N, C-alpha and C positions, 0 to 999 in steps of 0.2 A: 794845838788841836784840842786838848782837854779843857783849856780855858775858854775856847770858843763855843764848845758844845753847850754848857749851861746858859750862856748868853743867847744862843740860838733857841734853846728850849723856852727861855723866858719870853722871847719875842713872839714865838709861835703859840705859846700857852694861852688858851682862852681866858680872858680877864674875868675873874670872879669878883665882881664889884659888889657894892651894897644892894644892888637890884637883882643879882643872880645868886641863888642859894643851891647848895649841894646837900642832898639827903642821903645818908649812909645807913641809917637804922630803920627797920621796918615799922617802928612806932615813932617816927620823927614827929615830935610834939609841935614844932614850929609849922610844919606843913599841914598837919591835922588841923591846927587852930586857924591857919590861914584859909583852908578850904571851908571850914565851918563859918568863918567870918564873911564868906561871899554873900550870905543871906541868912536871915533869921529862920528861914524855912528848911535849912539844911540840918539833918540830924547828925549828931556826933558820931554815931555808929557808921553812917555812910562815909563821913570824912575819914574815919579810921580805916575802913575797908578799902577805900581808894588809895590811901597812902600805903598800906600794906601791899596791895596788889601791884602798884606802880613800882615800888622799890624791889620787891622780890622778883617780879617779872624781868626787870633789867638785869638783876644778878644772875638769874637762871639762864637767860639768853646769852649773857656774856660767857658763862661756863660752856654752854652748848656750842657756841661759835668760837671758843678758845681765844677770847679777846686778850691781846697782849697788854701787860701793865702800862706800857707807854701810851696806850690809847686813852688813858685817863687825861693826859695832857695834850695828846695829838690824835684826835679821833680819826683823822684821815689815814693813819697808819693801818687801821683795820680795813678801810676801803681798799688800800693798796694791796693788802694781803688777799683780799677777796678777788680782786682783778687778776692777780697772778695765779690764782687757783690754790693758794696755801690755806685759805679758810672758806667755809661754806656760807657764812652769813655775818651780819653785823652792820649792814647799811642802816641809815636812819629810818627809811621807810619800813624796813623789816621790824625794827623795834616798835615803831608806832603802830604798825598793822597788828602785831601780836598784842600790844597793850590795849588798843581799842577793842579788840575782840574780847579780851579777858574782862575789861571794865564793863563792857556792854552785858556780858554774861552774868554779872552780879545783880542785874535787874534792880538797881537802886531807884528809889522813889523820889529822892530829893535832888538828884544831880543829873546832868547831861554831859555828854562827851562830844567833842568836835575835832575834826581833822584840821591841823594847822600846817601851813607850808610857808616857807620863805624862799624867795628867789626860785620859783618853780621853773623846771626845764633848763637849768643852768648847772654848771659845775659846782656852784656854791649852794645848791638846793639843800634845804634841811626840812624834815618833817617831824612833827611832834603832836601831842594830844593836849587839848585845852579842856579843862573841867569848869563847868558853870552850874549855878543853881538852875532848876527847871525854869525855862522861859527867859532866862537871863541872856543878854547879848554876848556873843563871842568875845568882844573887846573888853568885857568886864571879868573874864575868866582868868584862871591860873594855867600857865603853860607847864606841861610835864614832858621833859626831854630826857630819854634814856640813852641817847647816842652821844651827846656832847661830852660827857665825862664818864664814859663806860668804865666800870659796871655800875656807877652811881647815877642817881637821878638828879638832874638839875631842874629847878623850878623858879618861876617868877611870875609876876603879873604879865599877861600877854603883851600889854602896851609898854612895858618898862624893860624889856629885854635889851641889854646893852650891846648885843651882837647881831640880832636878827630883827627884821620887821615882818610880822606874821599876818597872814590872811587865812580866812576859813575856806575850805573846799568841801562843801556839803555833798556834792555828787561823789567825790572819792570816798568819803566816809560811808556813804550808802553802798557803794560798790564793795568795799572791804567787808562790810557786815553781811551783804547779800552772798558774797562768795563763801564766807565762813558758815553761814546757815546752810548753804547748798552742800558744803563739804561734810557736814555732820551726818552720820548715819541716821536714817529714819528709824524710829521705834516701830517694830512690827506689832500690829494689833490683832 
């Protein structure tokens, strides 16, 4: 039994190949420089702010939702705990919703954020955020996925993800941001 468990974990563990990276530090230099490299129009400050926000948001939410350590290798464990009522959150769309709202609130001038989905409306659906330079197509962006390796951030070029094939959903991104804006208390004047 004990010999089988490690083998089972290895087969289920998402393969972190040379195209998928895991960022664990809020100042992850590789991610900052890769965001900056999307375009000469991107400011270093914006790339640093996105990296910091994405990594710290994932960590904060993992603490809030009491993500179990095993979710780093098997993110579906958290989904199971949510379905059984043992946890309040930690689905991929919840991470992505919160990350999109926080990134949008930064009001960055050189970057845009997009809602990414893979296999929508199926058991294998995953959601993430894609960052691009202003006006740059979704397919040229970097994927930021807080769910896949909870509490760490995985990232890659959106078209080079070894596990998922991503499409943009502009209408869902707009819905998320509209709901967030409506939920904010209005400043009395």
